[in-house]
N, C-alpha and C positions, 0 to 999 in steps of 0.2 A: 738867548732869551733874558730878558731884563726884569727883575722882580723889584718890585719896591715896598717898602713898608708902609702901612697908612699912617696919614697924619704927618709925614714926615716934610718938612719945609724945606726945599731947595733953594741955592743962594744963586746968583745970576753965574759966578763961576764955575759951580756944580754943574748948573745947565749946559754951560759951553763945554764943560769937560765931558759930559755924557754925549754931546753930539759930536765932539771929535771922536770919543769910542765907536759910537756908532758909525761913522763914515768907514772906520777901518776894520769894521768885523767881514767875516767871510759872508758872502751873500747867498751863497748856497751851500749845502753840504750833501749833495746829490753826487759829487764827483768822487771818481776813484780815490781810495786812499785819503778822505779827506781834503782833497785838492779842489779848490773853488776860486773864481775870482776874489781880488782885493780891490776895493775902490779907496778915495781918499788918500793915496799917496802924493809925497810931496816931488813930484817931476822924478819920476822912477827913470834909471838910465840901464842900470845892469841887473842882473839876476844870477843866483847859483844856488844849486840844491847840495846839502852837505849829507853824508853817508847817514848821518842820524835823523834826516829827513827836515833837519831845520832849513828854511829858505831864507837867504840874505839878498836883501835888496838896497841897490846904492840910491839915495834920494838927493839930486842935486838942489832941490828947492829953488831960490832966486839964483838964475845962471848969470854967473859973474859976480856974485855978491859971495866973497868969501868969508867962512865962520858959519855959515849957516846949512852946511850940508850934513848928511849923517847916513849911516847904515842902519837898516831895518830889519829885524829878525820875525819869521813867522813861524810859529812852533805849534802845529795842529790848531790852527784856526786864530790862534792869540797871538797879536803883535806887541814887539816891545822895541826902543832902541837900544841898539849895541853899542855904537860910540857916536860922537858929537862933534861938532866943531869943525868940521871938514870945509874943503873949499867947494869944488865943483864934481865930486866923486862921480864916477863912470864905470869903467870895467872892473870885474871881481874875477878873482880866479883863488881857489881852495888849492894848496901844497900842504898835505899832511894835516897839522892841526891850525895852520897859519892861513888866514884871510888876507890876501893882496888886494890891494885898491890904488886904481888909476887916478890921481886926486890934482887934476889941473897940469902942475909943471914938476910933481912929484909921485912917486909910488910910496903908500903907505902899507904896513904889516900890523895885523891884529892877531895875537895868539889867543885861539878860543880854546884854549887849554888852562886858563887863568880864571881864578875865583872874579877878579874885574876885568873887563874889556879894556883896553886901550890901544891907541893907534900911534905907532912908533914910526919914523922916517927911515923908511927901508933905501929910497934913492932920492937924494935931493935934485932940486933944478941942476945944481952947479955940479953934479956927477955926471952929467951927459956932456957929451962934446959941445953942444951947444944947448943953451936952454929951451926946452920944449916949448911949442906954442901951444898945442893941445893935445896932452896925453888922452888917450883913448881907449882902446881895449887892452886886456892882458890875455895870455894863455899860459900853458906851463907843458911841459913833456913828464915822463915817469922819473927822470933823472934829477926833477927839481929845477930845471932852465926854465927862466921865466922870458915871455916873448912880449914886447910892449909895440904899442902902435902910437907916434905921434901923426896926428891927423894935419898937422900943418896949417895953413892957412885955410881950413876946410868951410869957413863962410865968407869967406872972400874971394880970393882967386882960386881956391879950389887947389891949390900945389903945395909943395913945398912937404910933403909927408916923407916919413922916415919909419922903419922898422928896427927894432932893437933886440939883442939876445942879452940876458943878464944869466950868469951863473949863480948856485948857491952862495958863492963867495964875492957877490956883488961884482965879479970881473964882466964889465960891458963891452959889448962891439956891436957895430952898426952893419947889419944884415943887408937892407934894402933902402936906396933913395933914388930921386929923380936922375941923380947923376950916373948911378950903378945901371939903371934901366928907366928909359922916359916914360914907360907905363904907371910908373909908381906915381900918383898923383895926392891923392889923400887916403892913403890906406886906414880902414877901419877895423872892421872885424877880423880877428884871427882865432886859429884852430892848429894846434901844434898835434904831431900825432905822438903815442907813448914812446917811442923809440928816439924822436926829436931828428928824425930824418926828412919830415915833410912838413910844410905849413900852408894851410889854407889861408888866404888871406882876400879880402872884398875892398874894392877900390870904391869910397862914397861919391866922387867925383864923375868916374866912368861907369859906375855900376857891373863892374866887371869882378867875376870870382876867377882867382888864381890858385896854383900850386906851386909852390917854392921848393925845389929839391935842395936841401940843404948840404948834401955832399957833392952834388955838381954844380952847383949856383945857376941852375937851370929854371926858370920862371916860364911856366907855360898855362896859358887861357883853358880854365873848365868850363864857364858858363858866361853870359852876358846877359844883358837887359834887366839888370837888378836894381833898377833905381837908384836910389841913395842907400846902396848896402850898408848894415851895420853890423847885425851881429850872425855868428854861424856857429852850427852844432852838426855832428855827424853819428847816426844812429849806428848799432853794431852791425846792421847788416848793409851799411855804406851808403846810405841816403842821406844827404845832405841838406840843411834846411837853411834859408838866408831870410832876413828881414829887411824890409825897404822902410827906412826913417821917412824919404821924403814922400811918399805915395801910401805909407800905412798899409804894406802889404807884407805877407809871408809867402816865400816860394819853397817848392820842395825840386830836389836835382837828383835824379835816379842816377844808378852807374854807367847809363850810357850818356850822360850829361845832358839829358832832357828837362827842361825847366816847367814845371807846373805852379799857377797861382794856387794854394789850399785857403786863404781867407784875406779877405781885404777889410776896409772901413774903419782901420784903427787912424786915430789923427797922428802918430808918429811911432810906428812900432821898432823901439831901440833894440837893446843887446840881449838877443835872446837865450835861453837854456833849456837843456833835456833834464827831466827828474832821473832820480836813482834808478826807476825802473824801466826806463828807456822808452816810456809809451806815452808820455805828454810833454808839452812844450811850454815852457812858461815864457809869455811875452810882456815884458813891460812898455804898457802905452804912455810915452813920457808927458806929452800935452793932456791928455785925458786924466792922468794922476790914476790909472789902474794896471793890477796885474792880470792879466788873461790867460787862462789855459786852454790849450789846445789837446784834444784827445788822437793820438796819431795812430790808434789801432783801427 
């Protein structure tokens, strides 16, 4: 709630600031652990919650407009900007105290344990075998290996996607593309297991969820009919959730691979995340500029 001193004169710039602040306030405080939807975000694409409860959201802002992207922090109902000047930031993942960001054709890293946050280039476009077309999602295993999806010509032919693995020493290797397996079209959401033995991936073009065995190099279909598959998360009980960006839906996939629609009506459900308690799903609605919360209990 905002309190104003009597007889205070507000300038037009102050009024504008107050309006912007109101748009970014938590709309309800009735949710568990203070979680509630947030409105007024600037084209939110990905979200992740750290162990301390802070929620980080990538904001593309104007798509294709370099320099206007940023990472926002939501901390106990208060929002602030962590870093600015990014291009089109999408997938986020935490490794230790570092936040990694898929930013158009590069991967950035922000050390969260520093007094002042700044984004450094972890992988430049020239570090890849070929310049990425559309870096999209990130995932990591317990060994600190990073997995990156380049969705290729996702908005055109819907093909040309690649999945990479990067070690903590920045050694990059190509895991999958259309020449290795023709089913790889525009890979989007990724989810690695802790040991780095399995990688779940959902293809934006086909709407198919796959499991890739990194030991046997075998790609198996898990579920289909997921529309424009975007984000993937997996609860401790084995239940998987996938967002459908195209149709604005969120699906649940049980251990028998049965697909169930759990929520629809989003303008564009982007890269989802689980909260630290494993009970809530964070859903960025990109076109609506909103972060939604789904109670999974």
